[in-house]
N, C-alpha and C positions, 0 to 999 in steps of 0.2 A: 421273342426278345422283349424284355420288360423295359419300361421307361420310368425314369425317376421324376418325381414332381419338383425336384430341386435342380437349379441350373448347374451345369458342370463348372468346376473350378477352373479359372484361367490364371495362370501365373500368380498365384497368391491372393487374388481378389475375387470374392464371390459377388455375383450380381443378383439382385432380386428380380421379380417378374416384370418390374417396370424398366428393366435394363439399366438400373442405377446401381452403383456400388452399395452393397449391403453394409449396415453399420453394426458394430459390436455393442451390445447392450447387456445389462445384467438383470436377471429375474428378481422381482421383489415379492414373489408369492411365498406363502408358507411352505408349500410343497417343495419348491426349488429356490431357496433364498440365495442370492448372489451368484447363481449359475449363469455363465455367459451364453449368449445366443446371438445369432445374426438375424436382423430383421430389416424391413423396408425403412429407409430413412425418412419417408414421408408420413409414416404412421404417427398419429397423435399431433399432427401439424395442422393447424386450422386452415380449412378450405382446400387443402391439397388432396387429390385422390391418391389412394395408396393400394398396393396389392397386399395379399395376406401371406407374404413370404415369411417363413420362420424356420430356423435350423439351429439346433443346439451346437454350440462351439466348444466342445470339450477338448481338453488336453492340447494336442499339437495344433489344432485349428485355431484356438485362441492365441497361442504363441505366434503362429504364422500370421494371423490377422494383425496382431499388435506390431509385429515386425514390418508387415506391409504398410500399416499406417505410419509407422516411424520412417520407413523408407520414402513414402509419399511426402511426408513432412520435410525430410531432408532434401528431396528433389525440388520441392517448392521453394525452400530456403536457398538452395543452390541457384535456382532460376532468378530469385530476387537478387541474390548477390551478383549474378552475371549482369542483370539489368542495371544494378547500381554501378558496377564497374564500367558498363557502357556509358552511363550518365556521367561518371567521373571523367572518362576519356573525352566525351563531348565537351565537358566543361573545360578540361585542360586545353583542348584545341581552341575553344573560344577565347580562353585567357591568353593563349599564345598569339592569336590574331590581334587581340587588344593590345598586348605588349608590343607587337610589331608596329601597330598603328601609332601607339604612343611614342615609340622610338622614332618613327618617321616624322611625327609632329615636332618632337624635340629637335631633330635635325633641322627642320624647316625654321623653327624658332631660333636655333643657334645661328644658322646662316643669316637670318634676318637681323639678328643682334649684331653680327659682324658687319653687315652692310650699314646698319645705323651708326656703329662706332666709327666706321670709315667716313661716313657722311659728316659726323660730328667733328672728326679730326680735320676734314676738309673745310668745314665752316670756321673752325678756329684759325686755321691758316689764312683763310680769306679775311677774317676780321683783323688779324695781325698785319697782313699786307695792306689792308685799307687804312689802318692806323698809321702805318709807316708812310703811306702815300700822303695822307693828310698832314702828317708831321713834316715831311719833305716839302710839301706845298706851302705850309706855313713858314718854313725857313726861307724858301725862295721868295715868297711874298715879302717877308720881313727884310730880306736882303735888298730886294728891289726898292722897297719903300725907304729904307734907311740910307742906302748908298746911291741913290739916284739923283 
């Protein structure tokens, strides 16, 4: 039984020897200009150790790889959208709580306003009665002084 030096393909994504998803690159050599190949994503990255994984990605492999990359991008965007929707729902819940709190405060203010209006009305009545009392007292005193 012979063994391959390349990892086996798993559901559309090839891994390099570092166990990282291989990246699709294009050759810039004179011998193979623009030819697609899969390589270690750590290659040519300063300070990162890399393996020497290399595999030509001709025909269907290139298309599969692009489709897989596109699928991964769509999944990432879908996850971002789900997170955004969760954030929107949390914000809506917070806003509902704030609205409820504001409505409660408005009710308290409205009740307090009614109490103040009732107190104000009561004070007016008291002032009117006090004036009537003083007026009546003045009339009685005048009557007693004049007719006595």
